[in-house]
ROPA-934396 format. One record per residue: chain; z, x, y of N, C-alpha, C, CB in turn. Coordinates in steps of 0.001 Angstrom, whole numbers, plus 500000, padded with zeros to 6 digits. Each point is the difference from the previous one (the first is absolute). Glycine has a CB too. Example, Ala and Ser with C-alpha at 12.3 -4.5 7.8 and 13.67 -1.06 7.14 Angstrom:
2
A; 507800; 513190; 494310; 500000; 499110; 501190; 500000; 500900; 501200; 501246; 498108; 498827
A; 498034; 501542; 502223; 500060; 500820; 501190; 500730; 499230; 501090; 497855; 501184; 499372
***
This chain:
198
A; 594836; 279314; 395676; 499396; 500927; 500840; 499991; 499845; 501347; 498867; 500296; 498343
A; 501103; 500717; 502362; 500445; 499992; 501517; 499005; 500856; 500682; 502546; 499735; 499593
A; 497033; 500058; 501746; 499020; 500712; 500618; 500732; 500702; 501031; 498141; 498470; 499467
A; 501740; 502934; 500616; 500574; 500609; 501103; 499404; 500116; 501146; 500912; 500935; 498610
A; 499502; 498622; 502468; 499162; 499738; 501088; 500089; 501445; 500859; 500434; 497150; 499987
A; 498332; 503269; 500506; 499804; 501427; 500754; 500903; 499940; 501133; 497527; 500376; 499426
A; 503200; 498389; 501066; 500705; 500271; 501427; 501419; 500062; 499684; 498317; 498749; 501496
A; 502200; 501096; 497160; 501527; 500419; 499523; 500332; 501277; 500632; 499847; 498924; 497700
A; 501610; 501174; 502887; 500201; 501440; 500451; 500467; 500671; 498874; 500514; 499530; 502304
A; 499418; 501964; 497691; 500276; 500940; 498933; 501449; 500293; 500444; 497499; 501055; 499457
A; 503445; 498743; 499546; 501464; 500559; 500051; 500024; 501401; 499339; 501052; 497594; 499861
A; 499391; 503362; 500739; 500270; 501268; 499411; 501202; 500108; 499526; 498614; 500892; 501266
A; 501777; 500069; 497986; 501374; 500525; 499456; 500497; 498790; 499224; 500637; 501698; 502009
A; 498606; 497588; 497022; 500429; 499096; 499123; 499365; 500201; 498564; 500363; 498495; 501998
A; 500200; 501020; 497127; 499222; 499948; 498529; 498724; 499648; 500313; 501836; 499277; 498562
A; 497197; 501019; 500375; 498561; 499586; 499999; 499869; 498758; 500232; 499440; 501485; 498632
A; 499576; 498072; 502158; 499513; 498677; 500205; 499234; 499553; 498684; 499836; 500403; 502606
A; 499412; 500378; 496962; 499192; 499518; 498858; 499380; 501356; 499297; 499396; 497555; 501247
A; 500064; 502210; 497589; 499235; 501057; 499241; 498668; 499699; 499580; 502010; 500662; 499260
A; 497148; 500465; 500996; 498598; 499830; 499329; 499842; 500592; 498844; 499101; 499874; 501900
A; 500117; 499548; 497073; 499816; 500656; 498764; 498609; 500040; 499925; 502039; 499317; 498887
A; 497318; 501869; 500539; 498661; 500545; 499978; 499267; 499314; 498903; 500727; 502212; 500911
A; 500178; 497308; 498023; 499502; 499265; 498892; 499289; 498684; 500293; 501788; 501065; 498841
A; 498431; 498438; 502519; 499750; 498587; 500226; 498663; 500220; 500739; 502555; 498927; 500123
A; 496697; 502218; 500140; 498863; 500182; 500410; 499094; 499149; 499348; 500617; 502062; 500579
A; 498195; 497296; 499923; 499246; 498880; 499244; 499232; 501087; 498947; 499588; 497812; 502172
A; 499741; 503186; 498026; 499454; 500728; 499159; 500745; 500576; 499113; 498636; 500173; 501388
A; 502508; 500223; 498639; 501024; 500433; 498946; 500562; 498790; 499121; 500682; 501931; 501618
A; 499350; 496727; 498867; 500307; 499037; 499340; 498831; 499776; 499127; 501573; 499192; 501667
A; 497170; 500794; 498682; 498873; 499898; 499320; 500133; 500955; 498836; 498708; 499288; 502026
A; 501275; 501907; 498011; 500173; 501240; 499149; 501009; 499684; 499039; 499395; 501595; 501758
A; 501821; 498111; 498512; 501027; 499655; 498954; 499673; 498438; 499214; 501882; 501540; 501617
A; 497522; 497507; 499021; 499600; 498850; 499389; 498941; 500533; 498931; 500497; 498398; 502134
A; 498670; 502466; 498034; 498926; 500076; 499270; 500421; 501052; 498692; 498351; 499420; 502277
A; 502590; 501480; 497905; 500601; 500886; 499107; 500825; 498942; 499087; 500092; 502242; 501696
A; 500675; 496771; 498754; 500773; 499047; 499227; 499055; 499429; 499155; 501682; 499533; 501645
A; 497011; 499884; 498849; 499140; 499093; 499350; 499387; 500976; 498853; 499479; 498324; 502212
A; 500328; 502759; 497967; 499407; 501352; 498780; 501107; 499754; 498999; 498922; 502279; 501637
A; 502133; 497921; 498809; 501338; 500103; 498865; 499885; 498730; 499449; 501811; 501510; 501187
A; 498222; 497049; 499405; 500118; 498707; 499229; 498760; 499942; 499199; 501400; 498742; 501736
A; 497266; 501517; 498679; 498968; 499828; 499255; 500038; 501095; 498702; 498751; 499013; 502231
A; 502094; 502052; 497912; 499972; 500817; 499018; 500967; 499224; 498648; 499582; 502234; 501972
A; 501320; 497182; 498579; 500996; 499434; 499320; 499510; 498827; 499306; 501557; 500890; 501525
A; 497464; 498273; 498950; 499397; 498939; 499622; 499230; 500402; 498822; 500026; 499022; 502219
A; 499078; 502269; 498057; 499209; 500564; 499176; 500707; 500223; 498551; 498830; 500984; 502100
A; 502201; 499881; 497876; 500866; 500431; 499037; 500349; 498750; 499172; 500862; 501948; 501447
A; 499698; 496906; 499284; 500593; 498834; 499251; 498928; 499655; 499315; 501674; 499165; 501478
A; 497130; 500509; 499465; 498788; 499249; 498895; 499548; 500984; 498820; 498859; 498600; 502081
A; 501246; 502516; 497822; 499390; 500892; 498862; 501031; 500061; 499184; 498449; 501387; 501168
A; 502799; 498363; 499075; 501129; 499872; 498977; 499729; 498660; 499246; 501801; 501334; 501482
A; 497880; 497585; 499041; 499888; 498689; 499395; 498697; 499574; 499781; 501926; 499467; 500962
A; 497099; 501515; 499225; 498549; 499851; 499642; 499198; 498752; 500616; 500726; 501150; 497861
A; 499664; 498931; 503427; 499366; 498899; 500644; 499377; 500417; 501373; 501637; 498458; 498805
A; 497441; 500771; 502046; 499218; 500608; 501054; 501052; 500303; 501150; 497713; 498708; 499339
A; 501974; 502265; 501297; 501168; 500168; 501260; 499563; 499220; 501073; 500660; 502349; 499552
A; 500184; 497053; 501267; 499889; 499354; 501345; 499642; 500806; 501017; 501502; 498607; 499384
A; 497646; 501292; 501490; 499626; 500717; 501098; 500946; 499555; 501048; 497609; 500259; 499307
A; 503254; 500372; 501350; 500708; 499751; 501208; 498990; 500039; 501012; 502134; 500927; 499258
A; 498570; 497832; 501891; 499066; 499969; 500995; 500048; 501146; 501057; 500078; 497614; 499560
A; 498593; 502780; 501080; 500058; 501038; 501004; 500576; 499314; 501276; 497973; 501352; 498976
A; 502306; 499557; 502024; 500431; 499489; 501254; 499438; 498978; 500719; 500579; 501875; 500028
A; 497919; 498412; 499742; 499271; 498674; 500595; 500123; 498764; 499521; 498597; 501312; 500456
A; 501696; 498841; 498251; 500289; 498602; 499120; 501285; 499170; 500200; 498774; 501177; 498286
A; 502159; 499816; 502269; 501395; 499550; 500152; 500211; 498677; 500613; 500511; 502263; 500164
A; 498796; 497338; 500833; 500271; 498596; 500791; 498999; 499155; 499609; 500988; 500905; 502004
A; 498516; 499153; 496664; 499147; 498638; 499512; 501281; 499306; 499187; 497094; 501065; 499614
A; 502355; 497668; 500448; 501049; 498890; 499188; 498904; 498821; 499508; 502524; 500367; 501725
A; 498020; 499293; 496967; 499333; 498638; 499640; 501207; 498866; 500128; 498101; 501178; 498199
A; 501383; 497624; 501128; 500956; 498835; 500279; 501525; 500392; 499502; 497919; 498210; 499673
A; 502122; 502568; 499299; 501318; 500163; 499122; 500699; 501259; 500658; 498966; 499017; 497586
A; 500281; 502257; 502313; 500610; 501283; 500316; 499294; 500639; 501438; 500476; 500386; 497208
A; 500482; 500540; 503087; 499656; 500798; 501246; 500037; 501441; 499169; 501180; 498373; 502295
A; 497745; 502505; 498040; 499829; 501172; 499216; 501239; 500983; 500380; 497285; 499679; 499912
A; 502890; 500471; 501248; 501185; 500884; 500507; 501348; 499669; 499292; 498864; 500124; 502302
A; 501329; 498479; 497784; 501289; 499708; 499432; 500318; 500143; 498615; 499959; 498680; 501650
A; 498699; 501307; 497453; 499876; 500176; 498698; 500301; 501532; 499526; 498353; 498002; 500132
A; 500999; 502849; 500893; 500155; 501430; 499777; 501606; 500520; 500227; 497356; 500241; 500814
A; 503097; 498980; 500180; 501270; 500630; 500416; 500974; 499423; 499071; 499423; 500322; 502450
A; 500366; 498532; 496723; 500916; 499521; 499048; 499928; 500760; 498934; 499913; 497949; 500717
A; 498708; 502313; 498762; 500026; 500749; 498706; 500256; 501329; 499886; 498668; 498569; 499532
A; 501357; 502214; 501758; 500244; 501267; 500195; 500870; 500244; 501069; 498036; 500396; 499071
A; 503257; 499686; 500629; 501067; 499860; 501008; 500150; 501642; 500492; 501379; 497607; 498781
A; 497925; 503194; 500952; 499879; 501498; 500620; 499597; 499978; 501283; 499425; 500940; 498023
A; 499512; 498004; 502621; 499783; 500056; 501384; 501152; 499637; 501078; 497774; 499525; 499118
A; 503055; 499545; 500355; 501049; 499471; 500723; 501269; 500897; 500006; 499021; 497786; 499461
A; 501058; 502775; 499043; 501198; 501371; 500032; 499596; 500913; 500871; 500623; 499988; 497715
A; 498091; 500628; 502281; 499676; 501054; 500867; 500077; 499903; 501371; 498805; 500451; 498410
A; 500881; 498349; 502207; 500219; 499764; 501265; 501344; 499598; 500449; 497818; 499552; 499894
A; 502938; 499872; 499182; 501448; 499867; 500263; 500801; 501244; 500102; 499786; 497972; 498882
A; 499871; 502955; 500169; 500749; 501328; 500293; 499592; 500618; 501268; 500179; 500426; 497628
A; 498700; 499530; 502837; 499583; 500417; 501249; 500717; 499283; 501182; 497850; 500533; 498890
A; 502155; 498135; 501530; 500534; 499438; 500828; 501486; 499879; 500002; 497955; 499151; 500019
A; 502585; 500927; 498938; 501815; 500237; 499632; 500412; 501171; 500705; 500048; 499165; 497524
A; 499091; 501952; 501942; 500464; 501200; 500614; 499998; 500163; 501311; 499407; 500786; 498284
A; 499454; 498423; 502377; 500098; 500191; 501422; 500951; 499236; 500697; 497880; 500537; 499884
A; 502488; 498297; 499343; 500887; 499442; 500571; 501395; 500449; 499851; 498455; 498449; 499867
A; 501945; 502382; 499237; 501155; 500944; 499883; 500094; 500902; 501017; 499891; 499837; 497812
A; 499072; 500693; 502545; 500014; 500968; 501263; 500361; 499334; 501328; 498213; 501321; 498879
A; 501181; 497451; 501301; 500246; 499256; 501271; 499744; 498610; 499593; 499329; 501850; 501661
A; 501535; 497124; 498796; 499548; 498725; 499840; 499110; 499401; 500493; 501536; 499986; 499652
A; 497851; 500603; 501518; 498808; 499717; 500593; 498669; 500932; 499679; 501643; 499088; 501697
A; 497457; 500360; 497589; 498505; 500534; 499654; 498987; 499750; 500906; 500479; 499694; 497875
A; 498869; 501220; 502968; 499164; 499841; 500857; 498672; 500114; 499399; 501572; 500690; 501591
A; 497492; 498340; 498727; 498661; 500384; 499306; 498940; 499450; 500994; 500872; 499861; 497409
A; 498064; 500797; 502543; 499014; 499713; 500977; 499125; 498874; 499577; 500075; 502312; 500706
A; 499492; 497028; 500285; 499013; 498630; 499448; 499063; 500134; 498803; 499884; 499402; 502355
A; 499521; 501992; 497692; 498892; 500084; 499079; 500565; 500359; 498677; 498373; 500650; 501775
A; 503142; 499583; 498049; 500308; 500208; 498787; 500251; 498747; 499347; 500752; 502108; 500573
A; 499837; 496914; 500181; 500308; 498717; 499468; 498767; 499061; 499953; 502331; 500328; 500862
A; 496607; 499921; 499948; 498766; 499170; 500014; 499045; 500653; 498869; 500228; 499344; 502681
A; 499801; 501771; 497022; 498820; 500583; 499128; 500895; 500747; 498995; 497913; 500327; 501871
A; 503170; 499544; 497772; 501140; 500384; 498992; 499926; 499150; 498758; 501540; 500660; 501890
A; 497849; 500057; 496996; 499883; 498961; 498703; 501310; 499486; 499587; 498054; 501221; 499072
A; 503012; 499625; 500964; 501220; 499498; 499467; 500406; 498952; 500737; 500608; 501979; 499189
A; 499343; 498173; 502295; 500739; 498904; 500835; 499016; 498626; 499750; 501107; 501866; 502082
A; 497612; 498291; 497890; 499059; 498903; 499789; 500274; 499175; 498519; 498197; 501493; 501535
A; 501905; 499528; 497463; 500058; 499463; 498674; 501596; 499204; 499794; 498124; 502147; 499093
A; 502698; 498525; 501401; 501557; 499553; 499867; 500103; 498748; 501061; 501100; 502647; 499400
A; 498801; 497715; 501663; 500304; 498810; 501075; 501359; 500195; 500591; 498611; 498279; 498723
A; 501738; 501139; 502391; 501268; 500276; 500639; 501336; 499551; 499315; 498606; 499845; 501963
A; 501117; 499001; 497281; 501023; 499557; 499271; 500601; 500784; 498921; 499044; 498153; 500624
A; 499827; 502574; 498708; 500536; 501075; 499038; 500565; 501075; 500466; 498540; 499418; 498753
A; 500748; 501099; 502233; 500682; 501193; 500614; 501410; 499892; 500540; 497801; 500555; 500540
A; 502458; 498353; 500111; 501278; 499596; 500275; 500938; 500129; 498819; 499024; 498541; 501659
A; 500531; 500862; 497496; 500981; 499848; 498612; 500065; 501481; 499276; 499196; 497271; 499475
A; 500029; 503450; 500744; 499919; 501400; 499402; 501120; 500530; 500710; 497466; 500334; 499506
A; 502565; 499633; 501700; 501270; 500339; 500890; 501393; 499274; 499894; 498221; 500510; 501482
A; 501839; 498478; 497966; 500994; 499158; 499579; 500318; 499285; 501467; 500971; 501553; 497760
A; 498034; 497894; 502848; 500151; 499237; 501327; 499562; 498928; 499911; 499892; 501549; 501181
A; 500560; 497324; 499467; 499551; 498375; 500150; 499269; 500096; 501355; 502164; 498637; 498714
A; 497275; 500171; 501328; 499661; 499596; 501301; 500771; 499826; 501113; 498750; 499234; 498808
A; 502714; 500601; 500813; 501089; 499895; 500793; 500377; 501328; 500578; 500687; 498086; 498695
A; 499101; 503043; 500805; 500365; 501304; 500483; 499007; 500465; 501077; 501050; 500533; 497763
A; 499472; 500419; 502955; 499114; 500624; 501159; 498698; 500802; 499093; 502375; 500467; 501995
A; 496832; 499613; 498956; 498928; 500960; 499536; 500212; 501620; 499515; 498897; 498409; 501614
A; 500395; 501960; 497466; 500192; 501387; 499580; 498869; 500518; 500038; 501695; 499718; 498731
A; 496980; 499571; 501476; 498862; 500619; 500389; 499461; 499763; 501401; 499625; 499910; 497711
A; 500248; 501046; 503016; 499570; 499957; 501321; 498569; 500433; 500144; 502297; 500374; 500673
A; 496903; 498800; 499979; 498452; 500382; 499997; 499850; 500390; 501327; 499056; 498419; 498271
A; 500167; 502918; 501772; 499872; 500658; 501107; 498224; 500018; 500316; 502554; 501467; 499462
A; 496929; 498199; 501607; 498806; 499999; 500118; 499311; 500152; 501335; 500396; 498884; 498116
A; 498453; 501095; 502014; 499260; 500235; 501435; 500011; 498867; 500810; 498505; 501521; 499080
A; 502128; 497276; 500478; 499842; 499010; 501038; 501410; 499392; 500093; 497425; 499512; 499576
A; 502722; 499463; 500976; 501492; 499321; 500369; 500657; 499348; 499003; 499301; 499611; 502053
A; 499773; 499828; 497216; 500582; 499152; 498930; 499356; 500170; 498610; 500532; 498384; 501795
A; 499701; 501211; 497038; 499435; 500430; 498763; 498829; 498900; 499811; 502324; 501158; 498932
A; 497643; 497901; 501578; 498857; 498967; 500060; 498955; 500611; 500528; 501301; 498157; 500255
A; 498828; 502715; 501148; 499062; 500608; 500701; 499553; 501173; 499114; 500950; 499205; 502246
A; 499880; 501492; 497074; 499732; 501118; 499221; 499060; 499538; 498935; 502200; 501087; 500514
A; 498309; 497993; 498788; 498883; 499548; 498814; 498714; 499563; 500428; 501762; 499249; 498721
A; 498157; 500079; 502559; 498851; 499495; 500579; 498894; 501088; 500249; 501492; 498244; 500998
A; 499120; 502815; 499536; 499427; 501188; 500339; 499564; 500848; 498761; 501371; 499868; 502083
A; 499505; 499920; 496979; 499823; 501044; 498819; 498633; 499311; 499199; 502968; 500796; 499660
A; 497297; 497581; 500177; 498820; 499575; 499158; 498823; 499911; 500595; 501332; 498910; 498836
A; 498600; 500891; 502401; 498933; 499722; 500858; 498987; 501331; 500368; 501680; 498069; 500911
A; 499344; 503095; 499214; 499225; 501351; 500586; 499005; 500474; 498908; 502114; 500869; 501446
A; 496790; 499591; 498921; 498861; 500635; 499237; 500364; 501611; 499968; 498088; 498062; 500821
A; 501380; 502578; 498315; 499846; 501244; 500120; 499157; 500692; 501071; 500482; 499602; 497869
A; 498423; 499652; 502424; 499413; 500395; 501124; 500720; 499653; 501204; 498053; 499875; 498831
A; 502502; 499166; 501285; 500826; 499885; 501524; 501240; 500916; 500010; 499372; 497426; 500327
A; 501175; 502767; 498472; 500932; 501270; 500363; 499458; 501259; 500198; 501484; 499004; 498816
A; 497351; 501338; 500695; 499292; 501205; 500398; 499527; 500069; 501311; 499422; 500148; 497901
A; 500113; 498641; 502475; 499574; 500087; 501524; 501083; 500205; 501144; 498214; 498487; 499208
A; 502923; 500886; 500304; 501206; 499974; 500894; 500384; 501488; 499933; 500867; 497446; 499561
A; 499171; 503307; 499323; 500506; 501274; 500088; 499014; 500976; 500525; 501466; 499425; 498223
A; 497275; 500340; 501715; 499014; 500931; 500881; 500119; 499815; 501405; 498399; 499947; 498295
A; 501918; 498521; 502081; 500078; 499883; 501436; 501157; 500561; 500481; 498764; 498123; 499971
A; 502446; 501937; 499388; 501286; 500652; 500312; 499838; 501425; 500063; 501216; 498252; 498952
A; 497924; 502503; 500065; 499650; 501286; 500015; 499081; 500580; 501241; 500292; 499592; 497528
A; 498857; 499564; 502987; 499138; 500069; 501212; 500753; 500145; 501157; 498406; 498701; 499010
A; 502596; 500163; 500856; 501062; 499963; 501314; 500658; 501341; 500172; 500620; 497516; 499638
A; 499882; 502752; 499076; 501018; 501129; 500025; 499305; 501409; 500182; 501551; 498589; 498440
A; 497031; 501628; 501219; 499246; 501126; 500461; 499777; 499996; 501607; 498861; 499999; 497639
A; 500840; 498748; 502703; 499756; 499794; 501689; 501076; 500624; 500481; 498875; 497795; 500177
A; 502420; 501640; 499652; 501111; 500333; 500812; 500407; 501683; 499753; 500848; 497243; 499830
A; 498887; 503435; 498960; 500049; 501254; 499716; 499106; 500707; 501127; 500466; 499507; 497430
A; 498202; 500076; 502705; 499196; 500835; 500678; 500479; 499882; 501620; 497971; 499706; 498066
A; 502505; 499126; 502193; 500607; 499691; 501468; 500962; 501169; 500191; 499897; 497266; 499953
A; 501059; 502663; 498991; 501214; 501025; 500220; 499617; 501438; 500267; 501306; 498605; 498468
A; 497626; 501776; 500826; 499481; 501246; 499991; 499705; 500351; 501438; 499114; 499730; 497671
A; 500431; 499253; 503216; 499448; 500506; 501233; 501245; 499778; 501114; 497279; 499378; 499279
A; 503812; 500314; 500353; 501147; 499833; 500940; 500474; 501313; 499739; 500614; 497447; 500013
A; 500106; 502979; 501253; 500754; 501515; 500077; 501364; 499742; 499040; 499161; 500775; 502840
A; 501113; 500093; 496878; 501329; 500436; 498705; 501147; 499132; 500554; 499502; 502880; 499376
A; 500936; 497305; 502066; 501209; 499518; 500161; 499894; 498458; 500136; 500744; 502209; 501000
A; 498125; 497040; 499073; 499880; 498647; 499821; 499795; 499532; 498678; 499254; 500023; 502066
A; 500387; 500773; 496894; 499601; 499442; 498634; 501207; 499475; 499224; 498080; 501633; 499904
A; 503033; 498979; 500387; 501319; 499523; 499100; 500504; 498611; 500342; 500797; 502397; 499890
A; 499005; 497467; 501835; 500376; 498741; 500303; 499039; 498835; 499524; 501140; 501145; 501865
A; 497484; 499201; 498177; 498933; 498900; 499674; 500177; 499846; 498508; 498194; 500575; 501904
A; 502150; 500427; 497187; 499915; 499740; 498650; 501189; 499111; 499642; 498765; 502175; 499562
A; 502452; 498039; 500986; 500937; 499093; 499727; 499726; 498465; 500352; 501384; 501998; 500286
A; 498323; 498141; 500986; 499537; 498423; 500432; 498960; 499382; 499196; 500444; 500535; 502273
A; 498630; 500341; 497011; 499034; 499555; 499357; 500576; 499563; 498675; 498385; 501383; 501281
A; 502525; 499312; 498146; 500690; 499785; 498790; 500645; 498665; 499989; 500338; 502386; 499786
A; 500479; 497252; 501306; 500717; 498836; 500178; 499032; 498967; 500204; 501930; 501117; 500875
A; 497038; 499171; 499919; 499022; 498634; 500064; 499337; 499426; 498713; 499420; 500867; 502219
A; 500419; 500344; 496813; 499486; 499597; 498870; 500896; 499159; 499183; 498690; 501901; 500155
***
């Protein structure tokens, strides 16, 4: 995986640098996982009723990261029901066919169930790549490095994000009110300078 620096120059009139796929949105990944989990549970129930044994309950998302001394819940689920990896492989391989560079946001990786469950080695192997090959997944975030993005992602609270958004909205409202008091001939110049400064 690679991190796309915000300072890299954009070169126009060339083939696409990277592709983004909406299926990798963290909420979309969760919906897909829950759908696959329901299908797998239905298969478990059908097999159990055919064999006249009690059905095993598959782990919920919250239970995926539990482990005991012998087994990890997530690994057991992925090994027993390959549909999870197959579904994800179809999406990521299709994206790779469009463009060999797949751009993801930090949230899609840090909060994406498939990325968390499968891990970087499995994702690379799904693309037929080894650690010697160049990166195919480029992470774009609001910070200068993936480590900083991860730090901000894991330590930010909902309240802190909301407070920051409210502060930005108040600042924007203040500037808009100031612009209304400026003569029309100066408004365009000030608005352009304000946009660049932001």
